[in-house]
Backbone as XML, in Angstrom:
<?xml version="1.0"?>
<chain id="A" units="angstrom">
  <residue number="1" name="UNK">
    <atom name="N" x="108.577" y="-30.294" z="28.406"/>
    <atom name="CA" x="107.680" y="-30.148" z="27.271"/>
    <atom name="C" x="107.529" y="-31.487" z="26.560"/>
  </residue>
  <residue number="2" name="UNK">
    <atom name="N" x="106.373" y="-31.742" z="25.977"/>
    <atom name="CA" x="106.116" y="-32.978" z="25.255"/>
    <atom name="C" x="106.933" y="-32.991" z="23.965"/>
  </residue>
  <residue number="3" name="UNK">
    <atom name="N" x="107.795" y="-33.998" z="23.835"/>
    <atom name="CA" x="108.668" y="-34.083" z="22.667"/>
    <atom name="C" x="109.029" y="-35.539" z="22.419"/>
  </residue>
  <residue number="4" name="UNK">
    <atom name="N" x="109.055" y="-35.939" z="21.156"/>
    <atom name="CA" x="109.463" y="-37.292" z="20.781"/>
    <atom name="C" x="110.980" y="-37.384" z="20.908"/>
  </residue>
  <residue number="5" name="UNK">
    <atom name="N" x="111.472" y="-38.434" z="21.588"/>
    <atom name="CA" x="112.909" y="-38.597" z="21.774"/>
    <atom name="C" x="113.620" y="-38.969" z="20.481"/>
  </residue>
  <residue number="6" name="UNK">
    <atom name="N" x="112.908" y="-39.531" z="19.522"/>
    <atom name="CA" x="113.519" y="-40.002" z="18.281"/>
    <atom name="C" x="113.576" y="-38.905" z="17.214"/>
  </residue>
  <residue number="7" name="UNK">
    <atom name="N" x="112.442" y="-38.295" z="16.901"/>
    <atom name="CA" x="112.393" y="-37.326" z="15.798"/>
    <atom name="C" x="112.263" y="-35.880" z="16.256"/>
  </residue>
  <residue number="8" name="UNK">
    <atom name="N" x="111.956" y="-35.660" z="17.545"/>
    <atom name="CA" x="111.857" y="-34.298" z="18.061"/>
    <atom name="C" x="110.527" y="-33.615" z="17.800"/>
  </residue>
  <residue number="9" name="UNK">
    <atom name="N" x="109.517" y="-34.393" z="17.411"/>
    <atom name="CA" x="108.193" y="-33.822" z="17.119"/>
    <atom name="C" x="107.584" y="-33.223" z="18.388"/>
  </residue>
  <residue number="10" name="UNK">
    <atom name="N" x="107.051" y="-31.995" z="18.264"/>
    <atom name="CA" x="106.455" y="-31.304" z="19.406"/>
    <atom name="C" x="105.085" y="-30.765" z="19.019"/>
  </residue>
  <residue number="11" name="UNK">
    <atom name="N" x="104.453" y="-30.068" z="19.942"/>
    <atom name="CA" x="103.168" y="-29.439" z="19.687"/>
    <atom name="C" x="103.344" y="-28.324" z="18.664"/>
  </residue>
  <residue number="12" name="UNK">
    <atom name="N" x="102.433" y="-28.279" z="17.687"/>
    <atom name="CA" x="102.442" y="-27.192" z="16.707"/>
    <atom name="C" x="101.142" y="-26.408" z="16.856"/>
  </residue>
  <residue number="13" name="UNK">
    <atom name="N" x="101.113" y="-25.221" z="16.300"/>
    <atom name="CA" x="99.976" y="-24.334" z="16.453"/>
    <atom name="C" x="99.382" y="-23.986" z="15.103"/>
  </residue>
  <residue number="14" name="UNK">
    <atom name="N" x="98.090" y="-23.745" z="15.095"/>
    <atom name="CA" x="97.394" y="-23.371" z="13.872"/>
    <atom name="C" x="96.102" y="-22.672" z="14.211"/>
  </residue>
  <residue number="15" name="UNK">
    <atom name="N" x="95.140" y="-22.746" z="13.295"/>
    <atom name="CA" x="93.857" y="-22.099" z="13.489"/>
    <atom name="C" x="92.723" y="-23.107" z="13.396"/>
  </residue>
  <residue number="16" name="UNK">
    <atom name="N" x="91.708" y="-22.934" z="14.248"/>
    <atom name="CA" x="90.455" y="-23.665" z="14.113"/>
    <atom name="C" x="89.537" y="-22.766" z="13.303"/>
  </residue>
  <residue number="17" name="UNK">
    <atom name="N" x="88.962" y="-23.291" z="12.249"/>
    <atom name="CA" x="88.101" y="-22.497" z="11.379"/>
    <atom name="C" x="86.651" y="-22.881" z="11.592"/>
  </residue>
  <residue number="18" name="UNK">
    <atom name="N" x="85.831" y="-21.920" z="11.971"/>
    <atom name="CA" x="84.401" y="-22.159" z="12.154"/>
    <atom name="C" x="83.702" y="-22.067" z="10.795"/>
  </residue>
  <residue number="19" name="UNK">
    <atom name="N" x="82.390" y="-22.285" z="10.797"/>
    <atom name="CA" x="81.614" y="-22.196" z="9.553"/>
    <atom name="C" x="81.722" y="-20.810" z="8.922"/>
  </residue>
  <residue number="20" name="UNK">
    <atom name="N" x="81.830" y="-19.788" z="9.757"/>
    <atom name="CA" x="81.953" y="-18.419" z="9.233"/>
    <atom name="C" x="83.408" y="-18.078" z="8.882"/>
  </residue>
  <residue number="21" name="UNK">
    <atom name="N" x="84.302" y="-19.064" z="8.978"/>
    <atom name="CA" x="85.733" y="-18.932" z="8.676"/>
    <atom name="C" x="86.470" y="-18.017" z="9.660"/>
  </residue>
  <residue number="22" name="UNK">
    <atom name="N" x="85.896" y="-17.831" z="10.840"/>
    <atom name="CA" x="86.583" y="-17.081" z="11.891"/>
    <atom name="C" x="87.721" y="-17.963" z="12.406"/>
  </residue>
  <residue number="23" name="UNK">
    <atom name="N" x="88.909" y="-17.406" z="12.537"/>
    <atom name="CA" x="90.090" y="-18.172" z="12.939"/>
    <atom name="C" x="90.375" y="-17.971" z="14.421"/>
  </residue>
  <residue number="24" name="UNK">
    <atom name="N" x="90.430" y="-19.065" z="15.165"/>
    <atom name="CA" x="90.854" y="-19.024" z="16.563"/>
    <atom name="C" x="92.036" y="-19.962" z="16.714"/>
  </residue>
  <residue number="25" name="UNK">
    <atom name="N" x="92.921" y="-19.633" z="17.627"/>
    <atom name="CA" x="94.139" y="-20.421" z="17.807"/>
    <atom name="C" x="93.816" y="-21.801" z="18.383"/>
  </residue>
  <residue number="26" name="UNK">
    <atom name="N" x="94.539" y="-22.815" z="17.920"/>
    <atom name="CA" x="94.408" y="-24.167" z="18.456"/>
    <atom name="C" x="95.770" y="-24.845" z="18.409"/>
  </residue>
  <residue number="27" name="UNK">
    <atom name="N" x="95.870" y="-25.996" z="19.089"/>
    <atom name="CA" x="97.129" y="-26.732" z="19.113"/>
    <atom name="C" x="96.950" y="-28.092" z="18.455"/>
  </residue>
  <residue number="28" name="UNK">
    <atom name="N" x="97.994" y="-28.552" z="17.806"/>
    <atom name="CA" x="98.053" y="-29.890" z="17.238"/>
    <atom name="C" x="99.088" y="-30.653" z="18.063"/>
  </residue>
  <residue number="29" name="UNK">
    <atom name="N" x="98.627" y="-31.645" z="18.841"/>
    <atom name="CA" x="99.531" y="-32.382" z="19.718"/>
    <atom name="C" x="99.917" y="-33.711" z="19.070"/>
  </residue>
  <residue number="30" name="UNK">
    <atom name="N" x="101.193" y="-34.090" z="19.146"/>
    <atom name="CA" x="101.604" y="-35.383" z="18.598"/>
    <atom name="C" x="101.111" y="-36.524" z="19.484"/>
  </residue>
  <residue number="31" name="UNK">
    <atom name="N" x="100.965" y="-37.704" z="18.905"/>
    <atom name="CA" x="100.513" y="-38.890" z="19.621"/>
    <atom name="C" x="101.727" y="-39.514" z="20.319"/>
  </residue>
  <residue number="32" name="UNK">
    <atom name="N" x="102.081" y="-38.984" z="21.492"/>
    <atom name="CA" x="103.261" y="-39.448" z="22.229"/>
    <atom name="C" x="102.886" y="-40.551" z="23.205"/>
  </residue>
  <residue number="33" name="UNK">
    <atom name="N" x="103.751" y="-41.567" z="23.269"/>
    <atom name="CA" x="103.527" y="-42.692" z="24.161"/>
    <atom name="C" x="104.848" y="-43.090" z="24.801"/>
  </residue>
  <residue number="34" name="UNK">
    <atom name="N" x="104.785" y="-43.522" z="26.067"/>
    <atom name="CA" x="105.978" y="-43.987" z="26.773"/>
    <atom name="C" x="106.141" y="-45.480" z="26.479"/>
  </residue>
  <residue number="35" name="UNK">
    <atom name="N" x="107.296" y="-45.850" z="25.920"/>
    <atom name="CA" x="107.560" y="-47.240" z="25.547"/>
    <atom name="C" x="108.934" y="-47.667" z="26.046"/>
  </residue>
  <residue number="36" name="UNK">
    <atom name="N" x="109.113" y="-48.994" z="26.154"/>
    <atom name="CA" x="110.428" y="-49.554" z="26.457"/>
    <atom name="C" x="111.052" y="-50.027" z="25.160"/>
  </residue>
  <residue number="37" name="UNK">
    <atom name="N" x="112.307" y="-49.627" z="24.919"/>
    <atom name="CA" x="112.994" y="-49.924" z="23.667"/>
    <atom name="C" x="114.353" y="-50.547" z="23.984"/>
  </residue>
  <residue number="38" name="UNK">
    <atom name="N" x="114.747" y="-51.549" z="23.180"/>
    <atom name="CA" x="116.086" y="-52.121" z="23.312"/>
    <atom name="C" x="117.071" y="-51.182" z="22.625"/>
  </residue>
  <residue number="39" name="UNK">
    <atom name="N" x="118.057" y="-50.717" z="23.391"/>
    <atom name="CA" x="119.058" y="-49.802" z="22.850"/>
    <atom name="C" x="120.421" y="-50.204" z="23.386"/>
  </residue>
  <residue number="40" name="UNK">
    <atom name="N" x="121.314" y="-50.558" z="22.496"/>
    <atom name="CA" x="122.672" y="-50.987" z="22.859"/>
    <atom name="C" x="122.639" y="-52.173" z="23.827"/>
  </residue>
  <residue number="41" name="UNK">
    <atom name="N" x="121.699" y="-53.103" z="23.591"/>
    <atom name="CA" x="121.634" y="-54.319" z="24.396"/>
    <atom name="C" x="120.913" y="-54.198" z="25.722"/>
  </residue>
  <residue number="42" name="UNK">
    <atom name="N" x="120.292" y="-53.064" z="26.019"/>
    <atom name="CA" x="119.548" y="-52.924" z="27.272"/>
    <atom name="C" x="118.248" y="-52.169" z="27.021"/>
  </residue>
  <residue number="43" name="UNK">
    <atom name="N" x="117.278" y="-52.377" z="27.907"/>
    <atom name="CA" x="115.985" y="-51.730" z="27.761"/>
    <atom name="C" x="116.008" y="-50.338" z="28.376"/>
  </residue>
  <residue number="44" name="UNK">
    <atom name="N" x="115.503" y="-49.363" z="27.626"/>
    <atom name="CA" x="115.407" y="-47.993" z="28.127"/>
    <atom name="C" x="113.988" y="-47.488" z="27.895"/>
  </residue>
  <residue number="45" name="UNK">
    <atom name="N" x="113.523" y="-46.589" z="28.754"/>
    <atom name="CA" x="112.218" y="-45.959" z="28.605"/>
    <atom name="C" x="112.385" y="-44.716" z="27.733"/>
  </residue>
  <residue number="46" name="UNK">
    <atom name="N" x="111.540" y="-44.605" z="26.718"/>
    <atom name="CA" x="111.573" y="-43.449" z="25.830"/>
    <atom name="C" x="110.154" y="-42.959" z="25.586"/>
  </residue>
  <residue number="47" name="UNK">
    <atom name="N" x="110.037" y="-41.678" z="25.269"/>
    <atom name="CA" x="108.770" y="-41.100" z="24.846"/>
    <atom name="C" x="108.839" y="-40.953" z="23.337"/>
  </residue>
  <residue number="48" name="UNK">
    <atom name="N" x="108.009" y="-41.734" z="22.624"/>
    <atom name="CA" x="108.047" y="-41.740" z="21.169"/>
    <atom name="C" x="106.677" y="-41.416" z="20.599"/>
  </residue>
  <residue number="49" name="UNK">
    <atom name="N" x="106.668" y="-40.818" z="19.408"/>
    <atom name="CA" x="105.402" y="-40.599" z="18.709"/>
    <atom name="C" x="105.012" y="-41.902" z="18.017"/>
  </residue>
  <residue number="50" name="UNK">
    <atom name="N" x="103.747" y="-42.020" z="17.641"/>
    <atom name="CA" x="103.225" y="-43.246" z="17.044"/>
    <atom name="C" x="103.964" y="-43.593" z="15.753"/>
  </residue>
  <residue number="51" name="UNK">
    <atom name="N" x="104.355" y="-42.602" z="14.984"/>
    <atom name="CA" x="105.064" y="-42.836" z="13.730"/>
    <atom name="C" x="106.426" y="-43.484" z="13.975"/>
  </residue>
  <residue number="52" name="UNK">
    <atom name="N" x="107.138" y="-43.040" z="15.007"/>
    <atom name="CA" x="108.439" y="-43.623" z="15.336"/>
    <atom name="C" x="108.289" y="-45.040" z="15.885"/>
  </residue>
  <residue number="53" name="UNK">
    <atom name="N" x="107.216" y="-45.304" z="16.631"/>
    <atom name="CA" x="106.965" y="-46.650" z="17.144"/>
    <atom name="C" x="106.713" y="-47.597" z="15.977"/>
  </residue>
  <residue number="54" name="UNK">
    <atom name="N" x="105.945" y="-47.162" z="14.988"/>
    <atom name="CA" x="105.695" y="-47.975" z="13.808"/>
    <atom name="C" x="106.994" y="-48.229" z="13.049"/>
  </residue>
  <residue number="55" name="UNK">
    <atom name="N" x="107.841" y="-47.212" z="12.951"/>
    <atom name="CA" x="109.112" y="-47.327" z="12.242"/>
    <atom name="C" x="110.028" y="-48.346" z="12.918"/>
  </residue>
  <residue number="56" name="UNK">
    <atom name="N" x="110.019" y="-48.385" z="14.262"/>
    <atom name="CA" x="110.854" y="-49.339" z="14.986"/>
    <atom name="C" x="110.350" y="-50.778" z="14.801"/>
  </residue>
  <residue number="57" name="UNK">
    <atom name="N" x="109.033" y="-50.949" z="14.686"/>
    <atom name="CA" x="108.450" y="-52.280" z="14.546"/>
    <atom name="C" x="108.643" y="-52.844" z="13.147"/>
  </residue>
  <residue number="58" name="UNK">
    <atom name="N" x="108.956" y="-52.011" z="12.183"/>
    <atom name="CA" x="109.129" y="-52.436" z="10.799"/>
    <atom name="C" x="110.362" y="-53.331" z="10.672"/>
  </residue>
  <residue number="59" name="UNK">
    <atom name="N" x="110.255" y="-54.453" z="9.929"/>
    <atom name="CA" x="111.433" y="-55.354" z="9.769"/>
    <atom name="C" x="112.508" y="-54.796" z="8.892"/>
  </residue>
</chain>
């Protein structure tokens, strides 16, 4: 399943609302990307959401 390795963010569910306010099920998918990260002195491949990637880049 699609999941962020850092924060655990996954797909969530909600409703799409039409003009008549009829509710149909829809999914909200996180912006997951495969990146290489330095961890304990070595590079590892991780699946991270965009928010976690921004957090890692912050000084």
